[in-house]
C-alpha positions in Angstrom: 27.3 114.6 -194.6 30.2 113.1 -195.6 30.1 114.9 -198.7 30.2 118.1 -196.7 33.6 116.8 -194.9 35.1 115.7 -198.2 34.6 119.4 -199.6 35.9 121.0 -196.2 39.0 118.8 -196.2 40.1 119.2 -199.9 39.5 123.0 -199.9 40.9 123.6 -196.5 43.8 121.2 -197.6 44.5 123.3 -200.7 44.5 126.5 -199.0 47.3 125.0 -196.5 49.1 123.4 -199.5 49.5 126.7 -201.2 50.9 128.2 -197.6 53.2 125.3 -197.4 54.4 126.0 -201.2 55.2 129.7 -200.0 57.3 128.6 -197.0 59.1 125.9 -199.1 59.9 127.8 -202.3 59.6 131.4 -201.3 62.1 133.4 -198.9 58.7 135.1 -197.6 58.8 135.1 -193.7 55.6 133.5 -192.0 54.4 136.7 -190.9 54.2 137.9 -194.4 52.7 134.6 -196.0 49.9 134.8 -192.9 49.2 138.6 -193.7 48.8 137.7 -197.5 46.5 135.0 -196.7 44.3 137.7 -194.8 44.7 140.0 -197.5 43.9 137.5 -200.4 40.6 136.8 -198.3 39.8 140.3 -198.2 40.4 140.9 -201.9 38.6 137.7 -203.1 35.6 138.7 -201.0 35.6 142.0 -202.2 35.2 140.9 -206.0 32.9 138.1 -204.8 34.7 135.2 -205.3 35.1 134.0 -201.5 31.5 133.6 -200.6 30.8 130.9 -202.9 33.7 129.0 -201.8 32.6 129.5 -198.2 29.3 128.1 -199.2 30.4 125.4 -201.2 33.2 124.2 -198.3 31.9 125.5 -195.5 34.8 125.4 -192.6 37.3 124.3 -194.9 37.1 128.0 -196.6 35.9 129.9 -193.4 38.7 128.6 -190.8 41.7 129.3 -192.7 43.1 132.9 -192.3 41.5 133.4 -195.7 38.3 133.0 -194.1 39.1 135.6 -191.6 39.9 138.2 -194.3 36.6 137.2 -195.7 35.0 137.9 -192.0 36.5 141.4 -192.1 35.3 142.3 -195.5 31.9 140.9 -195.0 32.0 143.1 -191.8 32.9 146.0 -193.0 30.5 145.8 -196.0 27.7 144.9 -193.6 28.3 148.1 -191.1 29.0 150.5 -194.3 25.4 149.4 -195.4 24.2 150.0 -191.6 26.1 152.9 -190.6 27.9 154.7 -193.7 31.4 155.6 -193.8 31.7 154.9 -190.1 31.3 151.3 -190.8 34.5 151.0 -192.5 36.4 151.6 -188.9 33.8 149.4 -187.0 32.5 146.8 -189.2 35.6 144.3 -189.1 35.8 144.5 -185.5 32.6 143.9 -184.8 32.2 140.9 -187.1 35.4 139.1 -185.6 35.2 139.9 -182.0 34.1 136.7 -181.0 36.6 134.8 -182.8 39.3 137.2 -181.4 37.9 137.1 -177.9 38.1 133.1 -178.2 41.6 133.0 -179.1 42.7 135.3 -176.4 40.6 133.5 -173.9 42.3 129.9 -175.3 45.8 131.7 -174.9 45.0 132.7 -171.5 43.8 129.5 -170.4 47.1 127.6 -171.9 49.1 129.9 -170.2 47.8 129.4 -166.9 47.7 125.3 -167.5 51.2 125.3 -168.8 54.7 126.5 -167.6 57.4 128.0 -170.0 60.3 125.8 -170.5 63.6 127.5 -170.2 65.7 126.6 -173.4 69.1 125.5 -172.5 
């Protein structure tokens, strides 16, 4: 168990450190960096490199934005195998629907529990 936690911490930390390096040493906006991480997850998954990383690091690789890209790519791949070309359009949304719903509900809950403070 400790080794699994250590692997997840190290791989997740490396991914976050790469993001921090992009923030510190480039003029890329945070939105472009975040989008780049999702696209990198899709590309790495498409060439077969991200799945072994997820199997090795668990949540350290599946929780960051690159993991979301991997989830989208895997969902599309499975849907195309099952439904053909239509799976290109439905697979990513189907695979990520639980996570998207959880994020929306968490945002709704936070908006109901906390009030916005006006900036002066």
